[in-house]
C-alpha positions as CSV (number, residue, x, y, z in Angstrom):
1,X,-10.4,3.6,-96.8
2,X,-8.4,4.4,-100.0
3,X,-4.7,3.6,-100.4
4,X,-3.7,7.2,-99.9
5,X,-5.9,7.6,-96.8
6,X,-4.4,4.5,-95.3
7,X,-0.9,5.8,-96.1
8,X,-1.6,9.0,-94.2
9,X,-2.9,7.1,-91.2
10,X,0.1,4.8,-91.2
11,X,2.5,7.8,-91.2
12,X,0.5,9.3,-88.3
13,X,0.7,6.0,-86.4
14,X,4.4,5.8,-87.0
15,X,5.1,9.3,-85.7
16,X,3.2,8.9,-82.4
17,X,3.9,5.3,-81.6
18,X,7.5,4.9,-82.8
19,X,6.6,1.7,-84.7
20,X,7.9,0.9,-88.2
21,X,5.8,1.5,-91.3
22,X,5.3,-2.2,-91.9
23,X,4.1,-2.8,-88.3
24,X,1.8,0.2,-88.6
25,X,0.2,-1.0,-91.8
26,X,-0.1,-4.6,-90.4
27,X,-1.8,-3.3,-87.2
28,X,-4.2,-1.1,-89.2
29,X,-5.2,-3.9,-91.6
30,X,-5.7,-6.3,-88.6
31,X,-8.4,-4.1,-87.1
32,X,-10.2,-3.2,-90.4
33,X,-8.6,0.3,-90.7
34,X,-9.6,1.3,-87.2
35,X,-7.0,3.9,-86.3
36,X,-7.7,3.9,-82.5
37,X,-7.5,0.1,-82.3
38,X,-4.3,0.0,-84.4
39,X,-2.7,2.6,-82.1
40,X,-3.6,0.5,-79.1
41,X,-2.0,-2.6,-80.6
42,X,1.2,-0.6,-81.4
43,X,1.2,1.0,-78.0
44,X,1.2,-2.4,-76.3
45,X,4.0,-3.6,-78.5
46,X,6.0,-0.5,-77.6
47,X,5.6,-1.3,-73.9
48,X,6.9,-4.8,-74.5
49,X,10.0,-3.3,-76.1
50,X,10.4,-1.0,-73.0
51,X,10.5,-4.1,-70.9
52,X,13.6,-5.3,-72.7
53,X,15.4,-2.0,-71.8
54,X,14.8,-2.3,-68.1
55,X,18.3,-3.6,-67.3
56,X,20.1,-0.9,-69.3
57,X,21.9,1.9,-67.4
58,X,21.0,5.6,-67.7
59,X,24.2,7.6,-67.3
60,X,23.3,10.5,-69.6
61,X,20.5,13.1,-69.6
62,X,19.8,16.6,-68.2
63,X,19.3,18.3,-64.8
64,X,16.4,20.7,-64.5
65,X,15.3,23.5,-62.1
66,X,12.0,25.3,-61.7
67,X,11.5,28.3,-59.4
68,X,8.4,30.3,-58.7
69,X,8.2,32.7,-55.7
70,X,9.5,30.7,-52.7
71,X,9.0,27.2,-54.2
72,X,11.8,25.4,-56.1
73,X,12.2,22.0,-57.7
74,X,15.2,20.2,-59.1
75,X,15.4,16.9,-60.8
76,X,17.2,14.8,-63.4
77,X,15.7,13.2,-66.5
78,X,18.1,10.4,-67.5
79,X,18.7,8.5,-70.7
80,X,21.3,6.1,-72.1
81,X,23.3,8.2,-74.5
82,X,24.5,11.8,-74.9
83,X,23.0,11.7,-78.4
84,X,19.5,11.4,-77.0
85,X,20.3,13.9,-74.2
86,X,20.6,16.5,-77.0
87,X,17.5,15.3,-78.9
88,X,14.8,17.9,-79.3
89,X,12.0,15.5,-78.3
90,X,13.8,14.5,-75.1
91,X,14.5,18.1,-74.2
92,X,10.9,19.1,-74.9
93,X,9.8,16.3,-72.5
94,X,12.3,17.4,-69.8
95,X,11.0,21.0,-70.1
96,X,7.3,19.8,-69.9
97,X,8.1,17.9,-66.6
98,X,9.9,21.1,-65.4
99,X,6.9,23.2,-66.2
100,X,4.6,21.1,-64.0
101,X,7.0,20.0,-61.3
102,X,6.3,22.7,-58.8
103,X,2.8,21.4,-58.3
104,X,4.1,18.1,-56.8
105,X,6.0,17.2,-53.7
106,X,7.4,13.9,-55.0
107,X,8.3,12.1,-58.3
108,X,5.6,9.5,-57.4
109,X,2.8,12.2,-57.3
110,X,4.1,13.8,-60.5
111,X,4.2,10.6,-62.4
112,X,0.7,9.6,-61.4
113,X,-0.7,13.1,-62.4
114,X,-2.9,13.2,-65.5
115,X,-1.6,14.9,-68.6
116,X,-5.1,16.3,-69.2
117,X,-4.7,18.3,-66.0
118,X,-1.2,19.5,-66.9
119,X,-1.1,21.3,-70.2
120,X,2.2,22.4,-71.7
121,X,2.9,26.1,-72.3
122,X,4.5,25.0,-75.6
123,X,1.6,24.9,-78.1
124,X,3.4,22.5,-80.4
125,X,4.3,20.1,-77.6
126,X,0.8,20.3,-76.2
127,X,-0.5,19.0,-79.6
128,X,2.1,16.2,-79.4
129,X,0.8,15.2,-75.9
130,X,-2.8,15.2,-77.1
131,X,-2.0,13.0,-80.1
132,X,0.1,10.6,-78.0
133,X,-2.7,10.4,-75.5
134,X,-5.1,9.2,-78.2
135,X,-2.5,6.6,-79.4
136,X,-2.2,5.3,-75.8
137,X,-6.0,5.0,-76.0
138,X,-6.8,5.6,-72.4
139,X,-9.3,8.1,-71.0
140,X,-6.9,9.2,-68.3
141,X,-3.3,9.3,-69.4
142,X,-0.6,9.8,-66.7
143,X,2.7,11.6,-67.0
144,X,4.3,8.2,-66.4
145,X,2.6,6.7,-69.5
146,X,3.7,9.6,-71.6
147,X,7.3,9.2,-70.5
148,X,7.0,5.5,-71.4
149,X,5.7,6.4,-74.8
150,X,8.6,8.8,-75.4
151,X,10.9,5.9,-74.4
152,X,9.4,3.9,-77.2
153,X,9.8,6.8,-79.7
154,X,13.4,7.6,-78.7
155,X,14.2,3.8,-78.3
156,X,16.1,4.4,-75.0
157,X,15.3,3.8,-71.3
158,X,14.2,7.1,-69.6
159,X,14.3,7.6,-65.8
160,X,13.0,10.5,-63.7
161,X,15.3,10.7,-60.6
162,X,16.7,13.0,-57.9
163,X,13.4,14.8,-57.6
164,X,13.5,17.4,-54.8
165,X,11.1,20.2,-54.0
166,X,11.6,22.9,-51.4
167,X,9.4,25.6,-49.9
168,X,11.7,28.4,-48.8
169,X,10.5,30.8,-46.1
170,X,10.5,34.6,-46.8
171,X,13.4,35.1,-44.3
172,X,15.7,32.8,-46.4
173,X,17.3,33.1,-49.9
174,X,17.8,31.0,-53.0
175,X,20.8,30.8,-55.3
176,X,21.2,28.6,-58.3
177,X,23.5,28.0,-61.3
178,X,22.9,26.0,-64.5
179,X,26.1,25.0,-66.2
180,X,26.0,25.2,-70.0
181,X,22.2,25.5,-70.3
182,X,20.5,24.2,-73.3
183,X,20.1,27.0,-75.9
184,X,16.3,27.1,-75.9
185,X,15.9,26.2,-72.2
186,X,18.0,28.2,-69.8
187,X,16.8,26.1,-66.8
188,X,18.1,22.8,-68.2
189,X,21.7,21.7,-68.4
190,X,24.2,18.9,-67.6
191,X,25.0,20.3,-64.1
192,X,22.9,22.3,-61.6
193,X,23.5,23.6,-58.1
194,X,20.8,25.0,-55.8
195,X,21.7,26.7,-52.6
196,X,19.2,27.6,-49.8
197,X,20.6,30.3,-47.4
198,X,19.5,30.9,-43.9
199,X,18.9,34.7,-44.0
200,X,18.5,37.2,-46.8
201,X,21.3,37.4,-49.4
202,X,21.7,39.4,-52.6
203,X,20.7,37.3,-55.6
204,X,24.0,37.9,-57.5
205,X,26.1,36.7,-54.5
206,X,23.8,33.7,-53.9
207,X,24.1,32.6,-57.6
208,X,27.9,33.0,-57.6
209,X,28.2,30.7,-54.6
210,X,26.0,28.2,-56.5
211,X,28.3,28.6,-59.5
212,X,31.3,27.7,-57.3
213,X,29.6,24.5,-56.2
214,X,29.3,23.5,-59.8
215,X,32.9,24.5,-60.6
216,X,34.4,22.9,-57.4
217,X,31.9,20.3,-56.0
218,X,32.6,19.9,-52.2
219,X,32.8,16.2,-52.7
220,X,32.6,13.6,-55.5
221,X,29.0,12.7,-55.0
222,X,25.8,14.6,-55.4
223,X,25.1,16.3,-52.1
224,X,21.4,16.5,-51.1
225,X,18.7,14.9,-49.1
226,X,16.1,13.3,-51.3
227,X,12.6,14.4,-50.3
228,X,10.5,11.9,-52.2
229,X,9.1,10.9,-48.8
230,X,9.2,14.2,-47.1
231,X,9.0,17.8,-48.4
232,X,10.5,21.0,-47.2
233,X,13.9,22.5,-46.4
234,X,16.2,20.0,-44.9
235,X,19.2,20.6,-42.7
236,X,22.7,20.8,-44.2
237,X,23.8,18.2,-41.6
238,X,21.6,15.6,-43.2
239,X,23.3,12.6,-44.7
240,X,25.3,12.9,-47.9
241,X,23.3,10.7,-50.2
242,X,22.7,10.0,-53.9
243,X,19.7,8.4,-55.7
244,X,21.2,5.8,-58.0
245,X,19.5,4.3,-61.0
246,X,16.9,1.6,-60.3
247,X,17.3,-0.7,-63.2
248,X,13.8,-2.3,-62.7
249,X,11.8,0.7,-63.9
250,X,11.7,2.9,-67.0
251,X,10.4,6.1,-65.6
252,X,11.2,6.5,-61.9
253,X,14.1,6.0,-59.6
254,X,12.7,4.7,-56.3
255,X,15.9,2.9,-55.1
256,X,17.3,3.4,-51.6
257,X,19.7,6.4,-51.5
258,X,23.4,5.4,-51.0
259,X,26.8,7.0,-50.7
260,X,28.3,6.5,-54.2
261,X,31.8,6.1,-52.9
262,X,31.5,3.7,-50.0
263,X,27.8,2.8,-49.4
264,X,28.1,4.6,-46.0
265,X,27.8,8.1,-44.7
266,X,30.7,9.6,-42.7
267,X,29.5,12.7,-40.8
268,X,33.1,13.8,-40.1
269,X,34.0,13.7,-43.8
270,X,30.9,15.7,-44.6
271,X,31.9,18.4,-42.1
272,X,35.5,18.5,-43.5
273,X,34.3,18.7,-47.0
274,X,31.9,21.5,-46.2
275,X,34.6,23.3,-44.2
276,X,37.0,23.1,-47.2
277,X,34.3,24.5,-49.5
278,X,33.6,27.5,-47.2
279,X,37.3,28.2,-47.0
280,X,37.6,28.6,-50.8
281,X,38.1,32.0,-52.2
282,X,34.9,33.7,-53.3
283,X,35.2,34.5,-57.0
284,X,32.9,37.6,-57.1
285,X,35.0,39.9,-54.9
286,X,37.8,42.4,-55.9
287,X,39.5,41.7,-52.6
288,X,40.6,38.3,-51.4
289,X,38.0,36.7,-49.1
290,X,36.6,33.3,-48.5
291,X,33.0,32.1,-49.1
292,X,32.8,31.9,-45.3
293,X,33.8,35.6,-45.0
294,X,31.1,36.6,-47.5
295,X,28.5,34.6,-45.6
296,X,29.5,36.1,-42.2
297,X,29.6,39.6,-43.7
298,X,26.0,39.2,-44.9
299,X,24.9,37.4,-41.7
300,X,23.7,34.3,-43.6
301,X,24.6,30.6,-43.6
302,X,24.0,27.8,-46.0
303,X,20.9,25.8,-44.9
304,X,20.9,23.2,-47.7
305,X,22.1,22.6,-51.2
306,X,21.6,20.2,-54.1
307,X,24.2,19.4,-56.7
308,X,23.2,17.3,-59.7
309,X,25.8,16.3,-62.3
310,X,25.1,14.3,-65.4
311,X,27.2,12.3,-66.0
312,X,28.2,12.0,-62.4
313,X,31.5,13.9,-61.7
């Protein structure tokens, strides 16, 4: 291998492993210019660096929503800083996970899924995935391994959390609102509200009610029932819970859900908070009427809702 050829390989290794030029050159020379072996060495070193990030907190990131027919998925991809949350590579990764999320009922099943079976709709990002997969040097590369590799490239801990999927019956309705969506990805933003209505409701009205949840959250915690263990529509009377960061993993939040404020769930407070929200004035009407009035007029009720805010309100 000539000096120029070696330099090209070193640049390629640096781009897809996140290692420095000196480390890439050293790894390449140590395995007699075998690019695949050098990539494997650098990949293992990258994972070791990820281990050192395990105790870091992830308070920034983006919320994402995917909807197709009657199936909807919402989740958060978290990082350490708002700088990375605006990074193009991070957003491309979030959108890729969003694209494939509807296939899976839990974050665990999504993370164990193979990248080879889940191609990106973005041609450029798909090429990145293929080159990363070769660097990882495994025949079967999971989504979890790709997230870990992006963590190496971005040099921050990344966590997939608050993963919820719902199958909504034809007799019900969906409303959602993304606050300040990322310019190129309209289904990704710092805050998302999803509302599932019992009964049929006009899309415009449903989305405006979701918008009001983002503008005036019914309480100071994220209100939803995590369904990493069970899928489907859950009752609004389910416990108010939030998935907090699990500092012992880079890619998935599997910690027990807890009330952010007290560590306990108070059913009376939940009912009071919901009542207060329903009594709020509906912003999409020319005449003064509450959200409750609008729901009663259309003969619908709120079955469930999810509110994700990053950072937490």
